[in-house]
N, C-alpha and C positions, 0 to 999 in steps of 0.2 A: 639599701633594702635588706631585710632579713632573708635569708635563704632557709626556706622551709625543709625540714627533713622528714622524708616519707617514712611512716612506721609500717608499711607492707613491703615485703620482699618484691622485687621486679624481676620478671622472667622475660628473656628475649631469646626467640629461636633463632639459630643462625641458618636455618634451612630458608632457602630463597623462596620456596613455594610448598604447599602441602603435598604436591605432586611428587616432589623429590623422596618423600618418605615411603613411597610405595613403588619406586623404580629401581630399588636396590642400593641407592646412593646412602652414605652414612648421614644420619640426622641426629644432630646434637642440640642440647638445651644449655643456653649460656646464662649462668646465675650472676646478676650483677654484683659487684663487689661492694662492701659497705662504704658509706660516704666518709670522706677524709674529715678529720677534725678541722674545722675553719675558724676556730676562736682560741684565744689565749687564756682569758680569764672568766671566771664565773661569779655571780654575786646575786643578791636578792634585793628586791625594792618593794617598799610598803607602798600600796596605792589603793585608796578607797576600801580601807579595812581587809585588803587581801595582800597577798605577797607574790611578786612577780619574779621570774627568772631571768637574769640578764647575762647575755653572752657578749662580752666586748661592746658594752653600750647598746646592744641590741636586745629587744625583748623576745624572749623565747615564744613560739606559737605552736599550736596544736596542728595535727594533720589537716584539719578543716579550715585552719587559718585564725582560730580564735587566740585571743591573748592566754598564754598559760599562766594562770593565777590560782593560787590556793589560799584557803583560810587559815591555815596553821603555819606559823613561822618555823617551828622546828621541822615540819614537813618540807617547807620550802628549802631550808638549809640541807636537808638530806637529799633533796632532789638536785640542788646545785652541786653537792658533793659528787653525786652519780655522774653528772656531766663532766665534772672536773677531773674524775678518774678516767675518762677515756683517754686512750693514747693516740696513736696517729689516725686511727679510724674509729668510727662512731658504731659500737656494737649495741643496737637498740635491742636486741633480743635479751640482752642482760641488764636492761634498764628497767626493772620491774616497777618502781615507783613512778617513773616518768609514763610508763605504759598505762598504769592504772589512772593516773591523773588524766591522761589524753581521753581514756574511756569515759570518765565522768564529765569532763568538760564538753566534749563533742557528742556524747551519747549517740553513737552512730546508729543504735537500733531503736532509738526513741523509747526508752524504756521508763516506766515510773518506778519509784522506790517499791511500791506495792507489786509491781511485776516481778522485780527480783526477789522480794521476799517469799512470795508465792513460789518461784522456782526452787529457792533454797528450801522451803519447808517441805514440798513435795519430793525433794531429793531424799529425804529420809526413808521413802519407800524402797529405795535401792542402795541404802548406806552400806559401805564396805563392811564396816564392823558388826552389823546385824546378821551377815551370812557367815556361818561357820561350817566348815566341811566335816563329814563324818567318815569319810573314805580312809582317813589316815589318822590312826589314833595319837601319833606324836604331834602331828600338825594341829588337830583339834585341841590337845593339851596346851600347846602353845597359845592358840587363840584364847582359850578360856582364861589363862593366866595374864594375858596381856590385854585383851579387849574387854573383858567381862567387868573389870574394875572402871573402865571408861564408861561403859553404858551405866554403871550404877551411879557414877559421878554425874553423869549427864542428866539422868532421871531426877537425882536429888536436886541439882542446881537449877533446873528449870521446871520443876514439878511435874514430870511426865512419867509415863509407864511404858517405855519402849521395851519390846521384847525381842530377843535373838532367836535365831533358828538355826538347826543343824540339818535341815532339809533344803530344798530348792527354793522354797518360798517362805517368806517371813510374814508372820501375822500382820495385817494391815495396821498402819499408824492411825489411831483413832482421831476423830475430828476434834475431840477436846485436846488432845495432845498437839494437834497442828495448830489449833487456836492459841494454846499457851505459848508455843514457840513464835508465832506470828506476832503476838503481843510484845514479846521481848525484842525481837528483831526491829519491829517498826518504831522503837524507841531511838534506834540509831539514824543518823542522817544519809542522805542519798549516797555520799561519797563512801562512808563506812560500809554501807551495805554492798556496794560494788566490790569492796575489799573483801567481804564474806564470801561473795559469789566466785572471785577469783581463787579463794582458798578452797572451796568446795570442788570446783573442777580440776584443781591441782590434786587433791587428795582422795577425790571421789568419795567424800565423807563429810557430812555435817558434823557428826559427832567429834571427829578428829580436828576440824577446823575451829569449832568453838572451844575445844580443850586447848588448843594452841593460843587463840586469841585472849582467852581468859587466864592464860599462863599456868594452867593445871599441869600441862607438860610442854616441854620445849619444842620449837619447830624441827630440830634434828629427830626427836623422838617420835614426833607425829609423822614425819615422813617414813621413818623405819616402821612404824605400826601400819601405815597405809600399804606397804609392801611386804607384809608379813608372811603371806604365803609364798610370794615370788622369792624372798630372802630363804625361806625353807627349802625350796625346790633347788635354789642355786647352790645351797650348801649340800645338796645330795649329788647334783649333776655337774657342778662346776660352773665357773663364771669367767667372762673376759673383763679382768680387773679394771682397766682403764675406762671401758665403756661404762661399767657398773658404776664406778666412782663418779664419771662426769654426770651421768643421768641423776644420781642421788645428789650431788651438789647443786645441779639446777633446781631440783625440787625444793631443796633446803633453801635455796636463795629466794625462790618464788614465795614460799611460805613466809620466810622472815620478813619479806617486803610486805606481805599481808598483814602480819602482826603489827608492824610499824604503822602501816597505812591506817588501820583500824584504830589504833591507839591515838594517833596523831589527829584523827578526825573525830574523836570522841571526848576530847577535853572540854571542859565547861566553859572555857574562855573563848572557844571557838565560835565564829558567827555561825548561826543555824543556816543549813542549805535550804534554798527555795526549790520545792520539788514540783 
């Protein structure tokens, strides 16, 4: 029988009772170690117009026990590679394509495509690149040089009229602009829309996410622009290099997975998702 791998961290307290935490005794939290790799080979199998992931003749399943199956062969190959790259232990926090697929297949929050599109469109109201500070002239100059061309491209590409602000509040996004972006996003299937949401949550920006998925900028550039103010401040106050590098690499890996995921789920030869 296939051994299901949980996608959620498991926490175990080694305190024998709640009372111990209030009696002066040490109270620790024990974090479960990642599961060991239990398979040698990975492969994919075509089944009913979908592609399943095979680990040593066993079908991969989602956290809810559903068969892990995708509609894109290139995506299936990428996910099989993701599993094949795991070493002695399975580090699921770095398996972003697998995570995205699990979310699409299990749909733990019972969301429709239109729920997610609505979430993305309304995120424009707080989009990172629309808020530009005016307290530091050099920072504002940097934001104008880096963010303004993106806003201009975004408006032209999707027929919108977004405006930035150098105050605390941004002019509200018009209903017309929201309707135009909604029309564009609803042309994608449920899987791709989940990818967009993952990107927006990663970058805190709809503009940057779509600029990356449309390949107007690279994932690396998108991550850098999402952290523009932070990078500027770090340049003045210093940074912890290893911590900064790890965080940036993680964001780049997440967004790169988003770009691939949206692309693989947007090909004309894919079977359309049932919403």
